[in-house]
C-alpha positions in Angstrom: 0.0 0.1 -0.3 1.5 3.2 -1.2 1.7 6.8 1.0 -0.3 9.5 -0.8 2.6 12.4 -1.6 0.4 15.1 0.2 0.2 12.7 3.2 3.4 11.5 3.0 4.5 15.6 3.0 2.6 16.1 5.5 3.8 13.4 7.9 7.9 13.9 7.3 6.8 17.8 7.8 5.4 17.1 11.1 8.4 14.5 12.4 10.7 17.5 12.0 8.4 20.0 12.9 8.8 18.2 16.3 12.4 17.1 16.1 13.4 20.9 15.5 11.2 22.1 18.4 12.7 19.2 20.8 16.4 20.4 19.8 15.1 23.5 20.2 14.3 22.6 23.9 16.7 21.0 24.1 19.3 23.9 23.3 17.4 26.4 25.8 17.5 23.6 28.8 21.1 22.5 29.3 21.2 19.2 31.3 21.3 19.1 35.5 25.2 18.2 35.2 26.0 21.0 33.1 24.0 23.8 35.3 25.8 22.1 38.7 29.2 22.0 36.7 28.7 25.6 36.3 27.3 26.8 39.8 30.2 24.8 41.2 33.0 26.9 39.0 31.2 30.2 39.3 30.5 29.7 43.6 34.8 29.0 43.5 35.3 31.9 41.4 33.1 34.4 43.9 35.1 32.7 47.0 38.4 33.7 44.8 36.6 37.3 44.9 35.9 37.8 48.5 37.2 40.6 50.5 37.2 41.3 54.2 33.8 43.5 55.0 31.5 44.6 57.7 27.9 44.0 57.8 25.2 45.3 60.1 22.4 42.7 60.3 18.9 43.1 61.8 17.1 40.2 63.3 13.2 40.1 63.8 11.7 37.1 66.0 7.8 37.0 65.7 5.9 34.4 67.7 3.3 32.2 65.7 1.5 34.0 63.1 2.0 37.5 65.1 2.7 40.5 62.4 4.3 42.2 65.1 7.9 41.7 66.0 8.4 40.0 69.4 11.7 41.0 69.1 14.1 43.1 67.1 17.9 42.7 67.3 20.9 44.3 65.8 24.0 42.5 65.1 27.2 43.9 62.7 29.2 40.7 61.4 32.9 41.1 60.3 34.2 38.8 58.0 38.0 38.5 56.8 38.8 35.6 53.8 38.9 32.9 53.5 37.5 31.5 56.8 37.6 33.8 59.8 34.0 35.8 60.8 33.1 36.8 63.9 29.8 38.8 65.2 28.5 41.4 68.2 25.3 41.6 69.5 24.8 45.9 69.1 20.9 46.2 70.5 18.6 43.4 71.7 15.2 42.9 73.5 17.3 39.8 75.5 15.3 36.8 76.3 15.1 33.6 74.0 15.1 35.6 70.8 18.5 36.9 71.5 19.9 33.3 72.5 17.9 32.0 69.2 19.6 34.9 66.7 23.5 34.4 69.3 23.0 30.1 68.4 22.2 31.2 63.9 25.4 33.5 64.3 27.8 30.9 66.2 26.8 28.5 63.5 27.4 30.6 60.8 30.9 31.3 62.3 31.6 27.6 62.3 30.1 27.0 59.2 32.7 30.2 57.4 35.6 27.4 59.1 34.6 24.6 56.6 32.4 25.8 53.7 32.6 22.6 51.4 30.6 20.9 54.2 27.4 23.0 53.8 28.9 24.2 49.8 25.8 23.1 47.1 27.7 20.8 44.8 28.0 17.1 43.7 30.3 16.2 46.7 26.6 17.2 48.9 23.5 16.7 47.0 22.4 15.0 43.9 19.8 17.6 41.9 16.7 17.1 39.7 15.9 20.0 36.9 12.7 21.4 37.8 12.3 24.3 34.9 13.2 27.8 35.3 11.6 30.7 36.8 12.3 34.8 36.6 12.8 35.8 39.7 13.2 40.0 40.4 13.6 40.2 36.7 16.2 37.5 36.3 15.9 34.3 34.8 16.9 31.2 36.9 17.3 27.6 36.6 15.1 25.5 39.3 16.8 22.6 40.8 15.2 20.4 43.4 17.9 19.4 46.4 18.0 16.0 47.3 21.2 15.8 50.5 23.6 13.0 50.2 23.6 12.8 54.0 21.4 13.2 57.1 22.3 16.3 58.6 21.1 19.3 60.2 23.5 21.6 57.7 21.9 20.0 54.7 19.1 21.2 53.1 16.1 19.1 51.4 14.4 21.6 48.5 14.9 23.8 45.7 17.9 26.5 44.3 17.1 29.1 41.8 20.2 29.5 39.7 20.8 32.8 37.9 20.3 31.4 34.1 23.4 34.2 33.1 25.9 33.5 36.2 25.1 30.6 37.6 25.3 31.5 40.9 22.4 31.0 43.3 19.7 33.7 43.5 17.4 31.9 46.2 17.2 28.6 48.3 14.0 27.1 50.2 14.2 24.1 52.0 14.2 21.8 54.9 16.9 20.7 56.9 17.7 17.0 55.9 17.5 16.4 59.7 16.3 18.3 62.6 18.3 20.2 64.6 17.7 19.2 67.7 15.2 17.3 70.0 14.0 21.0 70.9 13.4 22.3 67.7 11.5 20.8 64.3 9.7 21.8 61.6 11.9 24.1 60.4 11.7 25.7 56.7 14.1 28.3 55.6 14.3 30.6 52.6 17.5 32.4 52.1 18.3 35.5 49.0 21.8 36.0 47.7 22.6 39.1 45.4 25.8 40.6 44.4 27.1 43.8 46.7 30.2 45.2 46.1 31.1 42.8 43.7 30.4 40.1 45.9 27.9 37.6 45.7 26.3 37.1 49.6 23.6 36.4 51.3 20.9 39.0 51.3 18.6 37.6 54.0 16.8 34.8 55.7 13.7 33.9 56.5 13.3 31.0 58.8 10.2 29.6 60.6 10.4 26.4 63.6 8.6 25.1 66.1 10.1 25.2 69.5 9.0 22.3 72.0 6.8 23.6 74.9 7.0 27.2 73.4 5.6 27.0 70.2 5.4 28.1 66.7 8.5 31.1 66.3 9.5 32.9 62.9 13.3 34.7 62.4 13.5 37.4 59.4 17.1 38.7 59.0 18.5 41.3 56.2 21.3 42.8 55.9 21.3 46.5 55.9 24.9 47.5 55.0 27.8 46.0 53.4 31.1 47.8 53.8 34.7 46.6 53.2 37.9 48.7 53.7 37.9 50.2 50.0 34.1 51.4 49.9 34.8 54.0 52.4 38.3 54.8 51.9 37.0 58.1 50.3 35.2 58.9 53.7 37.3 60.4 56.5 36.5 59.6 60.4 34.7 56.9 61.9 33.5 54.8 59.6 36.9 54.0 58.0 38.2 53.2 61.7 35.2 51.3 62.7 35.9 48.9 59.4 39.4 48.7 60.3 38.7 47.7 64.5 36.2 44.8 63.0 38.3 43.7 60.6 42.1 44.1 61.9 41.4 42.0 65.2 39.7 38.8 63.2 42.8 39.4 60.5 45.0 38.6 63.4 43.0 35.8 65.0 43.2 33.9 61.1 46.8 34.2 61.2 
């Protein structure tokens, strides 16, 4: 039985159109291995660009679903590459909220000393491609995170990888293991952006259930990041404050 020419041409045209479409989609959506490789390279390059800085961070702690913060805490955080970080609580209302914030800052200092333990790469995670999404005007690849170890320092969730720069713009997830018997049902959202030529975490939104105390939410935002270079043109207290925060940390790192 022969196929009539018009039908055959239509059939071939449909096959070629489908093939062209699949090729186009494939070209636009690199496989997850390629994305993760470029992400790892971009993170290493960013680590090389890190320089000493000091920032002011504001924490707001909410009780349950309340809209008004229970406590507001301000901390000053200083960093000296490659692995030295310190903090000082400047303003606080005290109580449990301050203890929670101090614990979070102490954990951040600890993780800075061993960045490979928590880095989002193929050593710590398996990845699945989810799709693409535009956030804050930037096209991003969305990947599912699957920790390779059950530890409170790795997250089950998703990341948004900038499609141009291959750096992470957002992370959402839950720890692979509850932080402690006292704290469970933890959910976190982290945002990142370029600051003073460095790619840094700029905000955190964490929710958790504290045994015998109920639900808590902690929101933090970095209000100002200062490097020695960024304030070098300003005379007076600004430059002296940056130096006072950074120089002791350099001495400790040696």
